[in-house]
C-alpha positions in Angstrom: -112.7 -26.9 -22.8 -115.4 -29.5 -22.1 -118.4 -29.7 -24.3 -121.7 -28.9 -22.5 -124.8 -31.0 -22.8 -127.0 -30.2 -25.8 -130.7 -30.2 -25.5 -131.0 -33.2 -27.8 -128.8 -35.2 -25.5 -131.1 -34.5 -22.5 -134.4 -35.0 -24.3 -134.9 -38.6 -25.5 -137.8 -38.6 -27.9 -138.0 -42.4 -27.8 -138.4 -42.5 -24.0 -141.9 -43.2 -22.8 -143.8 -40.4 -21.1 -143.5 -41.6 -17.5 -145.7 -40.1 -14.8 -144.6 -40.9 -11.2 -147.5 -41.2 -8.7 -147.9 -38.4 -6.3 -147.4 -39.3 -2.6 -149.8 -37.9 0.0 -148.5 -38.2 3.5 -150.7 -38.2 6.6 -150.6 -39.2 10.2 -152.7 -42.0 11.6 -153.5 -41.4 15.2 -152.8 -44.7 17.0 -153.4 -43.5 20.6 -153.4 -40.4 22.7 -151.0 -40.6 25.7 -152.2 -37.3 27.0 -155.9 -36.7 27.3 -155.4 -32.9 27.0 -153.9 -33.2 23.4 -156.0 -31.8 20.6 -156.2 -35.2 18.9 -157.7 -37.0 21.9 -161.0 -37.7 20.0 -159.3 -38.6 16.7 -157.7 -42.0 17.6 -158.0 -44.3 14.6 -158.4 -41.4 12.2 -155.8 -39.6 9.9 -154.7 -36.0 10.1 -152.5 -33.9 7.8 -148.7 -34.5 8.0 -146.7 -31.3 7.8 -143.2 -32.3 9.0 -141.3 -34.3 11.6 -139.2 -33.0 14.4 -137.0 -35.0 16.8 -139.7 -35.4 19.4 -143.0 -34.8 17.5 -144.9 -34.5 14.2 -146.3 -31.2 13.0 -149.9 -31.5 11.9 -153.0 -29.3 11.3 -156.0 -29.4 13.6 -159.5 -29.5 12.0 -159.9 -25.9 13.1 -156.9 -25.0 10.8 -154.2 -24.4 13.5 -150.8 -26.0 13.4 -150.1 -28.2 16.3 -148.0 -31.2 17.4 -148.6 -34.9 17.6 -146.3 -36.9 19.8 -144.2 -39.5 17.9 -145.4 -42.4 20.0 -149.0 -41.5 19.3 -149.0 -41.7 15.5 -147.5 -43.2 12.4 -146.9 -41.8 9.0 -149.1 -43.1 6.2 -148.1 -42.8 2.6 -150.9 -42.9 0.0 -150.3 -43.0 -3.7 -152.4 -40.6 -5.8 -152.5 -41.5 -9.5 -153.2 -38.5 -11.5 
């Protein structure tokens, strides 16, 4: 029977207390290919990133509703947040 890991084997008291930076993702609106999209007046600004689908990003409008951003209209921006 294989011996399981003991707690002392997992916790290394000599290892430094490392904190990884938190990554905040957002979308930078580069253009608006359809003037009827909700982000038409937000070109050059960032909006919240929720997730990516095959043909669009999911974001949140300033009013709080979930809505799409076309892939060709935005890019993902990663910002490090040091706590």
